[in-house]
C-alpha positions as CSV (number, residue, x, y, z in Angstrom):
1,M,-18.9,6.7,4.5
2,Q,-15.8,5.3,3.2
3,R,-17.7,2.0,1.5
4,L,-19.8,4.5,-0.9
5,M,-16.8,6.6,-1.4
6,I,-15.6,3.6,-2.9
7,A,-18.7,2.3,-4.6
8,R,-18.6,5.9,-6.5
9,I,-15.2,4.7,-8.1
10,F,-17.1,1.4,-9.5
11,L,-20.1,4.0,-11.1
12,L,-17.2,6.8,-12.4
13,K,-14.7,4.8,-13.7
14,P,-11.6,7.5,-13.3
15,K,-8.5,7.3,-15.3
16,I,-6.7,8.4,-11.9
17,L,-7.1,7.1,-8.5
18,L,-5.7,9.0,-5.5
19,A,-6.5,6.4,-2.9
20,D,-5.5,7.8,0.5
21,E,-5.5,4.6,3.0
22,P,-8.8,3.4,1.0
23,T,-9.3,0.3,3.4
24,S,-8.6,1.5,6.9
25,M,-11.1,0.6,9.4
26,I,-12.3,-1.7,7.4
27,D,-12.1,-5.6,8.4
28,A,-9.8,-7.9,6.3
29,C,-12.6,-9.8,4.1
30,S,-14.3,-6.3,3.2
31,R,-10.5,-5.1,2.8
32,A,-9.5,-7.9,0.3
33,T,-12.8,-7.7,-1.4
34,I,-12.2,-3.8,-2.3
35,L,-8.3,-4.4,-3.0
36,D,-9.3,-6.8,-5.6
37,M,-12.0,-5.0,-7.2
38,L,-9.6,-2.0,-7.6
39,L,-6.9,-4.1,-9.3
40,N,-9.3,-5.6,-11.5
41,L,-10.9,-2.1,-12.2
42,R,-7.2,-0.7,-12.8
43,D,-7.0,-3.7,-15.4
44,E,-10.1,-3.6,-16.9
45,I,-10.3,0.3,-17.9
46,G,-6.2,1.1,-17.5
47,M,-7.0,3.2,-14.7
48,T,-3.9,4.7,-12.5
49,V,-4.2,4.2,-9.1
50,I,-2.2,6.2,-6.5
51,F,-2.0,4.3,-3.1
52,I,-1.2,6.0,-0.2
53,T,-1.0,3.9,2.7
54,H,1.4,3.4,5.8
55,D,0.5,-0.8,5.4
56,I,4.3,-1.7,3.6
57,G,2.9,-5.1,2.7
58,L,-0.3,-3.5,1.2
59,A,1.7,-1.6,-0.9
60,Y,3.8,-4.5,-2.0
61,Y,0.5,-6.3,-2.8
62,I,-1.4,-3.7,-4.7
63,S,2.0,-1.8,-6.4
64,D,3.9,-2.0,-9.4
65,T,5.9,1.2,-8.5
66,V,6.4,2.0,-4.7
67,Y,7.6,5.6,-3.5
68,I,8.7,5.9,0.3
69,M,8.7,9.3,1.8
70,E,10.1,10.3,4.8
71,Q,9.3,13.9,6.3
72,G,7.3,14.6,3.0
73,R,10.5,13.7,0.6
74,F,10.9,10.9,-1.4
75,V,14.0,8.5,-0.1
76,E,13.4,5.5,-2.7
77,H,11.5,4.3,-5.2
78,G,11.5,1.5,-8.1
79,S,9.3,-1.4,-8.6
80,A,7.4,-3.1,-6.1
81,D,10.1,-5.9,-5.9
82,Q,13.2,-3.7,-6.3
83,V,12.0,-1.2,-2.9
84,I,10.7,-4.2,-0.8
85,L,13.3,-7.2,-1.2
86,T,16.1,-5.2,-2.0
87,P,15.8,-1.7,0.0
88,K,18.5,1.0,-0.3
89,A,17.4,4.0,1.8
90,P,18.0,3.4,5.6
91,Y,14.4,4.7,6.2
92,T,12.9,1.9,3.8
93,R,14.9,-1.0,5.1
94,R,13.4,0.7,9.2
95,L,9.9,0.3,7.9
96,I,10.1,-3.2,6.4
97,S,12.1,-4.4,9.5
98,D,9.4,-3.2,11.8
99,V,6.9,-5.7,9.9
100,P,6.2,-8.0,12.6
101,K,7.0,-11.6,11.0
102,I,5.2,-14.8,12.5
103,H,8.2,-16.9,11.6
104,E,10.6,-15.0,13.9
105,A,10.8,-13.9,17.7
106,W,10.4,-10.1,18.3
107,D,13.0,-8.2,19.3
108,L,11.6,-5.6,21.8
109,S,14.7,-4.3,22.8
110,T,14.6,-1.2,20.4
111,V,11.3,-0.2,22.1
112,E,11.5,2.9,24.0
């Protein structure tokens, strides 16, 4: 069903697309293909994509502008580079610190 809805986007070519976790539960290869297609469609027809996700890395990859919400309120927004590389809000810093890094040992002392 999810893939069918994504295929409809390419047929309808809307001016605004509200995508709530559009690549969740899709394998990595298909996810990359879908994201590339969305970005190409965005560039070709000037479509605005409002991409809702819990994946901060994915948000950074796909977004020009990022808004961070905590408990239904915006706590930070700005360019993707600004928000992800120099976060100001404590919640944003916590989200970024929770992303596992391959080159660092995991700190499990904060896990409850």
